[in-house]
Every structure is written in structure tokens, then in C-alpha cells.
N, C-alpha and C positions, 0 to 999 in steps of 0.2 A: 503775688497773692499772699506773701508772708510779710507781715509788718516788720520794719527794721528793729523795733524794740523787743520782738519776740526772741526767746532764747531756745535754740534748737540744738540738741545733742547731735553730733555728726553720725552717731550710730542709729539714729532714728530713721525709719523708712517711711517717707512721706510722698504720696503720689503728686505728680506735677501740677495738678489743678486743685489741690487742697488750699483752702484759705485759712490763715491763722492771724488772729487779731493782736492788737498791742499788748505787750507785757505778758503774754502767755509763755509757759515753760513746758517744753516737750523733752522728756528724758530719753536716755538710751533704751534700746530694746523695745521701742514703740513702733507700731505699724499703723498708718492712717490711710484709708482707702480713698479712691477717687471721689471728687465733688463733695467731700466733707467740709463743713465750715466750723472752725473753732473760733469762738468769740474772744474778747479781751480777758486777760487775767485768769485764764484757765490753766490748771496744772494737771499734766498727765505724767504719771510716774512710770517706772520701768515695767516691762512685761504686760503691756496693754496692746490689744489688737482692736482697732476700730474699722469696721467694714465700710464700704462706700455709702455715700448719700446721707450721712449723719449730720445733725445740726446740734452743736454743743454751745450753750450760752455762757455768759460771763460768770466767772467765779466758781464754776464746777471744778471738782477735784476727783480725779479718776486714777485708781491704781495704788492708793496708799496702802501701806502694810496693814494687816487686819488688827482690829482691837480685840485680840485673842491672846491670853496668857500662854497658850500652847505654841504660839508661833515662835519659831527659832531661826528666822531669817532664810527659810527655804525659798527656792525659785517657784513662785506661784503666779497666777495669771488672772487677767480680766479680759473677757471677750465681749464686744458690743456688736450686735448684728446690724445688717444693712438697714438704712433708713430710719434709725432711731432719732428721737428728739430728746435732748437732755437739757433741762432748763436751769435757771440760776441756782447756784449754791448746792447742787446735787453732789452727794458723796458716794463713791462706789469703791469698795475695798477689795483687795486681792484675796485669793483663797488661802487656806491654812493647810500645812502638811505638804510633803513632796508632791508636786503636780497639781495641787489644789487650784480650782478655777471658779471664778464668779462669772456668770453668763447672763447677758441681756439679749433676748430674742429680737428678731428683726421687726422694724416698724413699731417698736414700743415707745411709749410717751411717758417720760419721767418728769413730773412737774416740780416746781421750785422746792428746794430744801428736802427732797426725798433722800433717804439714806438706805443704801443696799450694803449689807454686811457681807462678810466672807462666805464663800461657797454657796451663795444663793444661785438658783436657776430660775430665771424669769422667761416665760414663754414668749411667743410672737404676738404682736399687737396687744400687749398688756398696757393698761393705763394705771399709773400710780399718781394719785393726786397729791397736792401740796402737803408736805410734812409727813408723808407716809414713812414709817420707820420699820425696817426689816432687820431682825436679828439674823444670826448665822444659820446656814444650811436650810433656808426656806425654799420651797418649790412652789411656783405660781404657774398655773396652766395657761394655755393660749386664750386670748380674748378676755381674760379676767379684768375687772375694774376694782381698784382699791381706793376708797374715799380718803378725804383729807384727815390728817391727825390720827390715822390708824396706826396702832402698834401691834406687831406680829411676833409672837414668841418663836424662839429658835426651833428648828426642825418641823415647824408646821407646814402642811401642804394645803394649797388652795386650788380647787379644781378649775378646769377650763370653763369659761363663760359665767363664772360666779361673780356676784356683785357684793362688795363689802361697803356698808354704810359708813359715813364719816364718824370720827371720834370713837371707833370701836377698838376693843382689845381682844385679839384673837389668840387663844391659848390651845385650841384643838383644831384638827383638820376641818376644812370647809369643803363639802362635796361639790362636784361640778353642777352648774346650771341653777344654783340657788341664790337667794338673797340672805345675807347675814348682817347683823348689826347689834351693837350694845356692848356694855362692860359688865360682865364678860359676854361675849357675843352669843346670840341665839339665832336660830334659823327663822326666817319669816316668809317661807314659801318659795316657789319657783321664780326665777328671774325671767318672767314671761315676756316682758316688754323687750328686754335685751335679746332674748332668743328670737323673737319675731323680727327684730331689726337685723339679726344675723342670718335670716333666711330659713329658720327652722320651720318645717311644715306643721300644720295643725295636728296631724296624726301623731307626729313626734312629740309635740307639746302635750297632747292628751296622755300619751304613754308615760311621759316623765312625771306628770302630775299624779297619775295613778301610783307610780312607784313611790313618790314622795309621801302620799297619803298612807300607803301601806307601812312604810318604814317609820314614819315620824308621828302619825296621827291616831292610830287605833290601838296603841298600847301593847303591841307584841314585843317579844324579845327580838334582838337583832337577828339571831339565827332563824327564828320563826318567820320574821318579815322577809328575809332573803329567800327562804323556801317558798313563801307565798308569791313573791314577785316572779320567781322562776316558773311557777305553775299558772299564774293568771295574766302575766303581761308578756306581750310579744317581745322576743329578745333581739330588738333592733340594736345597732351599734351604740346608740346613746344610752340605752338602758343597761347594756352590758358594761359600758364605761362607768356608769354611776355605781353599779354594784361592785365592780372590781375595785374601784377607788375605796369604797367602804371596807371591803374585805382586807385590803392591804394597809389600812391605817395602823400606825404604831402608837401615835399619841392619843388616839380616840377621836370620835366624830363629834363635832358640835351638834347639839340636838335642838 
């Protein structure tokens, strides 16, 4: 299952049923789980863990040192969850600082030319479309979708089930469950179609739409709108998650 032209460091831990294509290079201190397929010309640098059932296509580069002037050669990591698909020319960099880690959640789909910088935390079943570029320390929640040619500023958070339209520039946090697009990005309502496809009930969708209207549409201050949501909207988990995300924002919320 390992092509004779592949270069495998003896200190790499590779499960017996992993497939590795021609001319790929696997460095020391790499762990690759069962049934993972590594295509040709892939480079996997040290301190990378790849869980089972992943599919990594040709020319991907995983685990290179971060593009960060603060990096001083520390032992930092990349972890890729089970069942991820990583397409052609994707780049994923290690964390910065002692113990720093870049994480990709299980069953995420990284399309061609995606870049994941140091210390990013990508949730489960996230889709990053072609040429999505993530700066350092970005957090993306579960089931979020990021369109092609999107650039995301460092330290930005994107909430779960959010949808980011193509060619957007994201400089502030994007709440969960919404659609955002543009340069600089603005909100364009709830991600209703995506939420329906994910099995959200009509009552949950109605509650989230009411929250969105109170916070973003009627001209209240943020504190006033949060108080009104607490008084007028049932505090189901999705509503609480929406409000908690906004309260915890450090970069500010996209409006």
C-alpha cells in the first residue's frame, strides 16, 4: 500500500492499511490512522497526527512551520480528525508557541488551495471552499461553510452553521446560524436553507429569526437588544448559543 518511491521516516507511525502514493514524503513524529489514503507528492512534516479514514490529495502540504515571526522552533502540532478530505495544494501549518496546535475537526472538507494558518481550530463537518485563506488563531464552529476566495482576519471566530459567501473579507466575528458576505462582510439574514437541511425545527428557526431581527434590525444598542431577547424569546439552546457568542466576542460582531 506504500509506493516504492515514497519516502517514509522510520520514526513515523503508520497503520498497516494506510495507502501512500508516489513521491510523497512522511517525516518523523507523524501518526497516520487506519484506512487513510495519501495521494502522490504529498508532504507531511513532523508533529502531525492524522486520524483514520482521511483522504489527502496530491500536492497537499501539512505541518510546515508557521508563517509567524514569533515562532522560535518550538514543538508544535497539527491534528486532523477522522474522515477529513483534503484536496489538492491545501496547506496546513503547525501552531505557534510551546504546545501550540492547529486542529481540523472530523469529516471536514478542505477544497483545493485552502490555507489554514497556525493555531486555527476548525470544527467538525466544516466546508472550506477553493482558495479560502485563514490567518492565525481563527475558530470556525461545526457545520460552517466558507465560500471560495474568502480571506479571514486573524483571531476571528465564525459560529456554527454559518455560511460565508464567496470573495468575502471577514474582519469581525460572524455569529452562528447566519449568512455573511461582502468586502468588508455584512450579515444577510439567517442561513435558513442550511439550517433546514441540518434538521432544525420550524420553531427553532422562528426563534432564531426573531433574535436576529431584535439584535440587527430595529436599531437598539447591543445591550438593549440582548435584554429584549432575554425577555421576549424562549431561551432554547440555539438562542442561548447565539447570545453567548455575541457576548464573548473580542473583535466585535459583524453587523
